[in-house]
C-alpha positions in Angstrom: 22.9 -15.6 -26.3 19.8 -13.4 -26.0 20.3 -10.3 -23.7 19.0 -10.7 -20.4 15.8 -8.8 -19.4 16.2 -5.4 -17.7 13.3 -6.1 -15.8 13.0 -7.5 -12.2 12.3 -11.2 -12.5 9.0 -12.2 -11.5 8.0 -14.2 -8.3 4.4 -15.2 -8.7 2.5 -15.2 -5.2 5.4 -13.0 -3.5 5.9 -9.4 -2.7 8.7 -7.2 -2.5 8.9 -3.9 -0.5 10.7 -1.0 -2.5 10.7 1.6 0.3 8.3 3.8 1.8 4.8 2.6 1.1 5.8 1.1 -2.2 5.4 -2.6 -3.0 5.4 -4.9 -5.8 3.1 -7.9 -5.7 3.2 -10.7 -8.4 -0.1 -12.4 -8.5 -1.7 -14.6 -11.2 0.9 -13.6 -13.8 0.2 -10.0 -13.2 2.5 -7.6 -11.8 1.0 -4.7 -9.6 2.9 -1.9 -7.7 1.3 0.0 -5.0 2.0 3.8 -4.2 5.0 4.1 -6.3 7.7 6.4 -5.0 10.9 6.2 -6.9 12.5 9.7 -6.3 16.1 10.3 -4.9 16.0 11.6 -1.0 15.4 15.0 -0.7 12.5 17.6 0.2 9.0 17.5 -1.1 7.5 20.6 0.2 6.8 20.1 3.8 7.7 16.3 3.6 11.5 15.2 3.3 12.3 11.8 1.7 15.4 10.2 3.5 16.0 6.9 1.8 16.0 6.1 -2.0 14.3 3.0 -3.6 15.5 -0.5 -3.4 14.4 -1.3 -7.0 14.3 1.4 -9.7 11.2 2.3 -11.7 13.1 1.1 -14.9 13.4 -2.3 -13.3 9.5 -2.4 -13.1 8.6 -0.9 -16.4 6.8 -4.2 -17.1 4.1 -3.4 -14.3 0.5 -4.3 -15.5 -1.3 -2.3 -12.7 -0.7 0.6 -10.5 -2.6 1.1 -7.5 -2.3 4.6 -5.6 -4.2 5.1 -2.2 -4.2 8.8 -2.7 -2.4 11.2 -4.9 -2.4 14.3 -2.6 0.9 13.5 -0.7 4.4 13.0 -2.0 5.1 10.2 0.4 2.5 8.1 -1.7 3.2 9.5 -5.1 6.3 11.4 -5.5 7.4 12.9 -8.9 8.9 9.8 -10.3 6.2 7.7 -9.1 3.7 10.0 -10.9 5.2 9.5 -14.2 5.7 5.7 -13.7 1.9 5.4 -12.6 0.7 7.4 -15.6 2.8 5.1 -17.9 1.4 2.1 -16.7 -1.4 0.2 -18.6 -3.7 0.4 -15.7 -3.7 3.0 -13.0 -6.4 2.9 -10.1 -6.8 5.3 -7.4 -9.4 7.5 -5.8 -12.2 9.4 -7.8 -10.8 12.5 -6.9 -7.4 11.6 -7.5 -8.2 10.2 -11.2 -9.8 13.7 -11.8 -6.4 15.4 -10.9 -4.2 12.9 -12.4 -6.2 12.3 -15.9 -6.2 9.5 -18.3 -5.2 6.6 -17.8 -6.1 7.0 -14.3 -9.6 5.0 -13.3 -11.4 6.4 -10.2 -12.7 4.1 -7.5 -15.0 4.8 -4.7 -15.1 2.3 -1.5 -16.4 -0.9 -2.4 -16.1 -0.3 -6.4 -14.5 -3.3 -8.2 -12.3 -3.6 -11.2 -11.7 -7.1 -12.7 -8.7 -8.1 -14.9 -8.1 -11.4 -16.8 -5.0 -13.0 -15.7 -2.5 -14.5 -18.1 -3.1 -17.9 -16.5 -6.6 -17.7 -17.6 -8.4 -16.6 -14.3 -9.5 -13.3 -13.2 -8.2 -10.8 -10.4 -10.6 -8.6 -8.9 -9.3 -5.4 -7.3 -11.9 -3.9 -4.6 -11.5 -0.4 -3.2 -12.1 -0.3 0.4 -12.3 2.7 2.8 -9.3 4.2 4.5 -9.4 7.1 6.9 -6.1 9.3 6.8 -6.4 10.6 10.3 -8.0 10.2 13.7 -11.7 9.0 14.1 -12.6 12.4 15.5 -10.5 14.6 12.7 -12.0 17.5 11.1 -13.9 16.4 7.8 -14.0 18.2 4.7 -17.2 18.9 2.8 -16.9 15.3 1.3 -17.0 13.8 4.7 -13.2 13.0 4.3 -10.5 13.1 7.1 -7.5 14.8 5.5 -8.2 13.8 2.0 -10.0 10.9 0.1 -7.9 7.8 0.5 -8.7 4.2 -0.2 -7.2 0.8 0.3 -7.2 -2.3 -2.0 -8.3 -5.9 -1.7 -6.9 -8.3 -4.5 -8.6 -11.6 -4.9 -9.0 -14.5 -7.3 -9.5 -18.1 -7.5 -6.3 -20.0 -6.7 -4.6 -16.6 -5.3 -4.3 -15.5 -1.8 -6.5 -12.6 -0.8 -4.4 -9.7 -0.1 -5.4 -6.3 1.5 -3.3 -3.1 1.0 -4.4 -0.7 3.8 -3.2 2.5 2.0 -2.9 5.4 4.7 -5.6 4.3 7.1 -5.3 5.1 10.6 -8.8 3.5 11.7 -9.3 0.0 13.5 -12.9 0.6 12.9 -12.5 0.9 9.4 -10.5 -2.5 9.3 -13.3 -4.2 11.3 -15.8 -2.9 8.7 -13.5 -4.5 5.9 -13.3 -7.8 7.6 -17.1 -8.0 8.0 -17.6 -7.1 4.1 -14.8 -8.9 2.5 -14.4 -11.9 4.8 -11.1 -13.8 5.0 -7.8 -12.0 4.3 -4.7 -14.2 3.6 -2.1 -11.5 3.4 -1.8 -7.9 4.3 0.3 -4.8 3.4 0.0 -2.5 6.2 1.2 1.3 6.2 2.5 1.1 9.6 5.0 3.8 10.3 2.6 6.4 12.7 2.9 9.1 10.1 2.7 12.4 12.0 2.4 15.8 10.5 3.3 18.9 12.7 0.2 21.1 13.4 -2.3 18.4 12.1 -4.6 16.5 14.3 -2.5 17.3 17.5 0.3 15.4 15.7 -1.6 12.1 16.2 -0.9 9.4 13.4 -2.7 9.6 10.0 -1.5 6.1 9.4 -1.5 3.1 11.6 1.0 3.0 14.3 2.5 -0.2 15.5 0.0 -1.4 18.0 -2.8 -0.6 15.7 -0.9 -2.5 12.8 -0.8 -5.6 15.1 -4.4 -5.0 16.0 -5.3 -5.1 12.3 -3.5 -8.1 11.8 -5.6 -9.8 14.5 -8.8 -8.5 13.2 -8.2 -9.5 9.7 -6.6 -13.1 10.7 -4.2 -12.9 8.1 -1.3 -15.5 8.3 1.1 -13.2 6.6 1.6 -9.4 7.5 3.9 -7.0 5.4 4.5 -3.6 7.4 5.5 -0.9 4.9 5.4 2.9 4.9 7.6 3.0 8.1 10.7 4.3 6.7 12.1 6.3 4.1 10.4 9.7 5.1 11.1 11.9 7.8 7.4 12.0 9.2 7.2 8.2 10.1 7.6 8.1 13.7 7.7 4.3 14.4 10.1 1.9 12.5 10.7 -1.8 12.0 12.0 -2.3 15.9 8.7 -0.8 17.2 6.5 -2.9 14.9 8.2 -6.2 15.9 7.8 -5.2 19.5 3.9 -4.5 18.8 3.5 -7.9 17.1 5.5 -9.8 19.8 3.4 -8.2 22.5 0.3 -9.4 20.7 1.5 -13.0 20.3 1.8 -12.4 16.6 5.4 -12.5 15.7 4.8 -15.8 13.6 2.4 -14.0 11.2 4.9 -10.9 10.8 7.1 -10.8 7.8 9.8 -8.2 7.6 12.9 -8.3 5.3 15.4 -5.8 3.9 13.7 -3.9 1.2 14.2 -5.5 -2.3 13.7 -8.9 -0.8 10.7 -11.2 -2.1 8.3 -12.5 0.5 5.7 -15.1 0.0 2.3 -14.2 0.5 1.1 -17.5 1.7 2.8 -19.2 4.8 
C-alpha cells in the first residue's frame, strides 16, 4: 500500500481558516494560503500570539501561491510564516514588502494583476486591491499610506467563485471602491477582529470591527462571508460572538460562515 500523503487533502472550491488571518483556499486545482502565521503562542515584540495554528505549515507544503497583505507586522507574517512564504513557488505581496522579503516575492500595487494557469486548464487572476490599515483620518507617511502599505486580493476565474480577501483594511470607503471597480463578489475573507494598538490612532481599529465587517458584506453583496483575524493575538478586540451579533443585527446571518478553525467551508452557497 502506498504511504498516505502528509499534506492536507484538497477541497476544491472551499476555504479553511488556520487561525489569526491565515486562510487556505483551494480553487481551480490551486492551493492558496493568505497571510501565513504558524508560530506557537508567545511574544512578537509589542504583539503577543495567544493561540497556535489549527494546521501546520508542513501539512500545507504543497501550496502553490502565498498571498501576504503586508509583511510589516507579525500577526500577518510571523517567523514560521515568513519561512513558509519564501519557500512557496509564488509569493505575492506589496511592492515595498517584496523589496524587503527578496526573491521569490513579487510586488503588486493596488489594481495590479497576476494570472496563473490552473491545473484544470483555465486561468486564475489575482488582483491586488487597496487596503487602509487604520482610520480614514490617520496620519499618512511619505507614500500616502496609513500605518503601512497594505493590500487585499481578489481571486477570479471562469467557473470559479470570485473571492475578496480584505487584508488589514479598516475602511468602508475602500470596500465601496473595490465594489465599483471589480463588480460582483461571491465570497469574502474579512479581517474582522477590530485590531487595536496602544498609542496608535487613539486606539481606534486598524482592521474591520464587527459592524464594519457586516457592512462590507452588505456592500459587496457576497453570499458567503468568512471572518478571520479575530482571535489568536492579544490585540484583537472583537471575537466570534461580536461578529455573529453584528451580522444578525444587519439581517445577514444567512451569509455568515463561521466554524472551528481547521474546518473546510464551501465558497459557494
